[in-house]
N, C-alpha and C positions, 0 to 999 in steps of 0.2 A: 118270172127270178129276178131277184132286186143282183142288182149292179154290185150294190155293197156291200156284201156277201154271198157271192154265186153261188148255185147250188154245184154241183160236180158229176158231171154221169158215170156208172160205172166206163161207158169208151173211152173217155176222158184220161179219169182213171189209169187203164188201162197201157192208154197212150204214152203215158209219163214216166207210167212202169218203166216202158219198155224203154225210151233217152234211157234211163238209167241204170240201164238191164237188172231191173230188178223180178224176180216170182213172179207174176201173176199177170203182165206185161202182155200188149198186143202191138205188130207196127204199122200204125197208118200207114196211110198211102204221104205221098211223097209235097203235096203242099200240107199236111201237117206239121211234116219233117222239118218241113223247111218253116213254119210257123213261128216252130220249140224254137230251135235256134235262134229265129228273128230275136223271138222274143228276150232269149237269156242274151244275148249280145247288144241287146240294144241301152243306151245310156238312157238316164232319169227321165228325160222329155218324152224319147218316142217310144218308151216301155209305156207312160204314161197312156201313149195316144195309142194302142196296142193291148191296151189293159181298156180301152174304152171299147174298144173292136171286138175282142176276143176274153171276155173277163172271166170263162171260165178256165178255161186252157192257161191264161194270166196266170190265176188263182190257184190251179192244180202247180203251174211248177215253180210257184212261190212257194208255194208246202212246201214241194221236195227239195226244195234248194235251202231254205233258213229258217223250218220248223224242224226241231226237234227229231220229235216222231210224224212228219211228213210222210217218207214213204207206208210206213209204219200205216194211217190214215188212208191213204192212198191203198194200200193193198189191203184194207178193209172193206174199203167201197170198190172195189175192182170187183172182190165176192158178193159185191153185189148186203154186205151185212153193215157197211156208211161207218162214219169213228165215233155217231154217237147216238142216241136216242132221244127221241121228242119227245117233249113235255107230253102231250097229247094221246101219249100210248102210243106213236106208231113207231113200228121199229123197225121198218122193211126198205126208210129212206126212200129217194135219194134224200140225205141233209146238207143245209148248209156247213157250213166249220165250225158253226158258234151251236150245232144240235138241230137245229131244226127242221123239222121237214119242211119238203117245197110249200105245200097246203101254209103250213105256220107263215111261214119266211114272208110268202105273196103275199100273207094278211098283214102283216103290220108293215110293212110296204109302204 
């Protein structure tokens, strides 16, 4: 998985949707709940540190909070449809946010 464009898994999408009280969400364990709260409340420096340790969760939280279509993208990921389809023809995902499947993203890294 490329840390510059992390792949968001179905499980992570469902956890972030739960945090934002959206359809398709699933409650994570206590550690993940606290981790999401820590990432969202961190200052810029500490958020960068947390992003290097938890790139997928950080990206999903960023998507939910700052992308106008972020929650809809996460709902598609949670439903197993991914936000986009890859140029290689993969429509099952998981996908990176730039639309590549995990295999293509790893090959480009």
